[in-house]
C-alpha positions in Angstrom: 51.9 91.0 112.2 54.7 92.5 110.2 55.9 96.1 110.6 54.6 97.4 107.3 51.1 96.1 108.0 51.2 97.4 111.5 52.2 100.9 110.3 49.4 100.8 107.8 46.8 100.0 110.5 48.1 102.7 112.8 48.1 105.3 109.9 44.5 104.6 109.0 43.2 103.9 112.6 41.6 107.2 113.4 40.5 108.2 109.9 36.8 108.1 108.9 35.9 105.9 106.0 39.0 103.8 106.6 37.7 100.3 105.8 38.0 100.3 102.0 41.4 102.1 102.0 42.7 99.7 104.6 41.5 96.7 102.5 43.0 98.2 99.4 46.4 99.1 101.0 46.5 95.7 102.6 46.0 93.9 99.3 48.7 96.2 97.7 51.1 95.1 100.5 50.3 91.4 100.5 48.8 90.7 97.1 45.6 89.5 98.7 43.5 89.6 101.9 43.7 86.8 104.4 41.5 86.1 107.4 44.0 87.4 110.0 44.4 90.7 108.1 40.7 91.3 108.0 40.4 90.5 111.7 43.1 93.0 112.4 41.3 95.6 110.2 38.1 94.9 112.1 39.8 95.5 115.5 41.3 98.8 114.3 38.1 100.1 112.8 35.7 98.9 115.5 33.8 96.8 113.1 33.1 93.1 113.3 35.1 90.6 111.2 31.9 89.7 109.5 31.4 93.4 108.5 34.9 93.6 107.1 34.4 90.3 105.2 31.1 91.5 103.9 32.7 94.7 102.5 35.6 92.8 101.0 33.5 90.2 99.3 31.1 92.8 97.9 33.8 94.4 95.7 35.4 92.3 92.8 38.7 94.1 93.3 39.6 92.0 96.4 41.4 88.7 96.3 41.4 86.1 99.1 44.1 83.8 97.8 47.7 84.7 96.9 48.1 85.7 93.2 50.4 83.9 90.9 53.8 85.1 90.0 52.4 86.2 86.7 48.9 87.6 86.2 47.0 87.3 82.9 44.1 89.7 82.4 41.8 88.7 79.6 39.9 91.7 78.2 36.2 91.1 77.7 35.2 94.6 76.5 33.0 94.8 73.5 35.8 94.8 70.9 37.6 91.9 72.5 34.5 90.0 73.0 33.5 90.3 69.4 37.0 89.4 68.3 37.4 86.2 70.3 38.0 86.8 74.0 36.1 83.6 74.9 38.5 81.7 72.7 41.4 83.1 74.7 39.7 82.0 77.9 39.5 78.5 76.4 43.1 78.6 75.3 44.2 79.5 78.9 42.0 76.7 80.3 43.7 74.3 77.9 47.2 75.6 78.6 47.1 76.2 82.3 44.1 74.1 83.5 42.4 77.0 85.3 39.4 79.3 84.8 39.3 83.0 85.3 39.6 83.9 88.9 41.9 81.0 89.6 45.7 80.5 90.2 47.7 77.5 89.0 48.6 74.9 91.7 52.3 75.9 91.2 51.5 79.5 91.9 53.0 80.6 88.6 49.9 82.1 86.9 46.6 83.7 87.9 44.0 84.5 85.3 41.5 87.3 85.6 38.6 88.4 83.4 38.5 92.2 83.1 35.9 94.5 81.6 38.2 96.6 79.4 41.9 97.2 79.1 41.5 100.2 76.8 43.3 98.7 73.8 40.3 98.1 71.5 42.2 98.6 68.3 44.4 95.6 69.2 41.4 93.3 70.1 41.4 90.7 71.4 43.9 91.6 74.1 45.5 90.1 77.2 47.7 91.9 79.6 50.5 89.6 81.1 51.7 91.4 84.2 52.3 94.9 82.8 52.7 94.0 79.1 49.8 94.2 76.6 49.5 91.5 74.0 47.1 92.2 71.2 45.6 90.6 68.1 45.8 87.3 69.8 44.6 83.9 68.8 44.6 81.0 71.2 47.8 79.6 69.7 49.6 83.0 70.0 48.5 83.3 73.6 49.8 79.9 74.5 53.2 80.9 73.1 53.1 84.1 75.3 52.3 82.0 78.3 55.0 79.4 77.6 57.6 82.2 77.2 56.5 83.8 80.5 56.7 80.4 82.3 60.4 80.0 81.4 61.4 83.5 82.5 
């Protein structure tokens, strides 16, 4: 167990309602939740590992595999859906060979499907890391991905 994770556990140990904050803070620290982390959280909170895993798998915000170096969030809000979000998913599948919720084998890219990015006037939209790309087509998105892969 590394120092930062140990400090996190000790900080939240005695606090009520600590399971979800511990899971969130652990994911912020590591980028995902692994089995050892969830077992340590179980020990500190007095819950079983199965209870911790049950909570973590209930919420879509938690990941159980390391994320890629770059994260692509494809918006599927109403405006993006109507303007071609499904086509962007297909373009990413063609370009990267993965579906939403997966990471490329080389660890370079993760793709997520999100409910809304709040950029409806730019639909369809993809967020690459912290940068919003709007009015995309499949071909434009592939160019964005290729540029990111060379950076």
